[in-house]
Residue, then its C-alpha position, 0 to 999 in steps of 0.5 A: m687521353g690514355a691512348l695519347t699519354a700511352l703514345v708520349i711515354k713510348d717516344v719518350k723512352q725512345l729517345l732516352r734509349d737513344p743517345r745519340s738522337l738525344t745528344m742532337i736534340l739538347l745540343m743543337p739549339l746550344a751549336v746553334m747560338a754558339m756558332f751565331v755569337a761567333g761569326y755574327g755576334e760582333e760588329k767590329s768587321t771591316i770591308p778591305i778597300v784600296i786607294v788610288n791617291l792621284d792627288r797626293g795632296t794634303a786634303s785628300w789625305q784628309l779624306i782618306e784618314a776620314l775612310r780609314t777612321s770610319s770603322t767600316f773600311s780598312i785600307v790594304a793597299y795603296a795603287s799608284s794608278i786606276e789600273a793597278g786599283k781595279s786589278l787588285v779589285q779584280k784579284g780579290v784582294a779588295y771590295a773597292a778601289v776609291v780613286i780621288p783624281e789629280n788636282f782634289t787638293y786644289d780644287v778643295s781648297r779654292g771650293r770647287s765642285t770636285r768628285i771620287i771614283t769607287i770601283l766596287d766588286a759587284a759580284y757581291a752586290t750586299v757589300s757594293e751597296l754598303v761600300w757606297q753608302w759608306t764612302v758618301v758617308s764619310t765624303q760628307s763627314f770630311m766635307k764638313k769637317a774640311s769646310e771650316l778650312y777651305g769654304t764651302f765646296y761640293i764633291e760627287v761620289q761616281e760609281e762604276t764596276v768591274y764586271g760590266p753592268k750591275v748585278s741583279a738579285v737574281d744574279s747575286f743570289t744564284s750561287t746561294i740558291m745552288g748550294i742549297l739545292l746542291h747541298l741540302v738536298p742531296m746530302s739529305l736524301i742519302a743520309v737516310s738510304i743505309s738506315r733506312e734499310r736497317e728499319r726496313k730490315t733489309f740490311e740483313q739481305l746485304i749482310m748475306a750477300p757477299i760483297s763488301s762495305w766498299h761495294v754498298v757505299f759505291g753502289k749507293f754513291l753511284a745510283y743517287a748520283l745518276v739520278t741527281v745529275a738530271d735533276l742538276a742539269v734541269t735546275l741550271a738549265f731552268a736558271v739560265y734560260l727561263l730565269g735570265v740568270r747572266v752566266k759571264g763565264d762558261l756555262f760548262s765549267l759551271l756544270i762541272v763546278s756543280l757536278l762536282m759539288l753535288l757529289c762531294s754532297l752525296a759523299m757527305g750524306l753516305l757517311i752520315s748515313a753509314a754512322s747513323r742507326n736510323q732515319l731520325q739519326a741521319y736527318q738530324a746529323a744532316i741538319f746540323v752538319f748544313i748549319p756550319s755551312m749555311l752560317f760560315s760559308g758566305f750565305f749571309r756575308p763573305v767569309e772574308l769579313l767574318s772573324p779570324d777564327v771562323q775563317l779557318v772553319s770555313r776553309l773545311l766546308p766544302l759549300y766555302y770552295f764551291f761558293r768561291a768557283f759558282r761566283n768567279i765564273q758566273l759573276r766574274g768570268w773565271s774560266l775552269f782552270d782559274v778555280s782549279w785550286d776550288c775544284l780539286t779541294l772539292g775533288l778531295f773532300t770527296f774521296i775522304f768522304l766516300l773512304a770515311a764512310v767505307r771504313v765507318l760501315r760495318l756489314k752486321v746486325e747491330 
């Protein structure tokens, strides 16, 4: 018990002598709680939808009012045709288009069976299911009120998707899994590279060598890139050819986007490594940086459904641009040109992180 007590006292003293690690330990739970409350504490977010009202009769506007007051939908546009509604869904303006056919009011007023059509963006399977469920709920609410005016009738809600067959769970979560593999794993791996050399006393050899911080940063960046790129290719091939993950776009474009995210994660990890004094700090910082990416980049819920303030934070996260580009290529069939802005942003993040790592790294004994 005496030896155990001595070890405990020693570790506590080490933590007290390391303000960075102590601050990270104390603030991380508070920061995580604050981010959860900011991003997911309120249930006031609504799903943007498009209305295609081909009827324009009294009953159709009553149904639209039922959709609008459901507290789940926000009507962002009214399209004049089904093609225009589909186009708005494909462009990402809304997650679904609700089509009210012609003669809707005529059929309802005479107690005839009729239907409405929901055109869903199947790239987000969870949101598509939510839109479908609440469309049915809103329709039933409308039927209950309208039956008092028009008599008994039945409305069938049909389901269609923009991107072909229904997206499977494996297809839907592939981008999330790749995001973890391409962000957290490489960043954590390289984050301890410089701090490990400091702890092993090999960093002094780098200081004595005729090299600059630029050589150290880019040398490690290229070395880890060569190792992890092979892992990226194997992982992507395993998902596509063995797990049967569907890729509607070009596989080469998907590989380019993944490579850009990998390089960006390595650059971010190098910045963490250059700023950390030991491996514990590096690991803590890597996890701490990953937490907002996990919460605000589209892991659990589309960014557009988060609060406006949190959406601004999302634009500062590389993983947000990776998710958007990866999903658009894999599930929507977009080309590399269509996601060029996301690719350029990832490249800019990589350059900024590398430049910051060079400026932060000091080749001296601390």
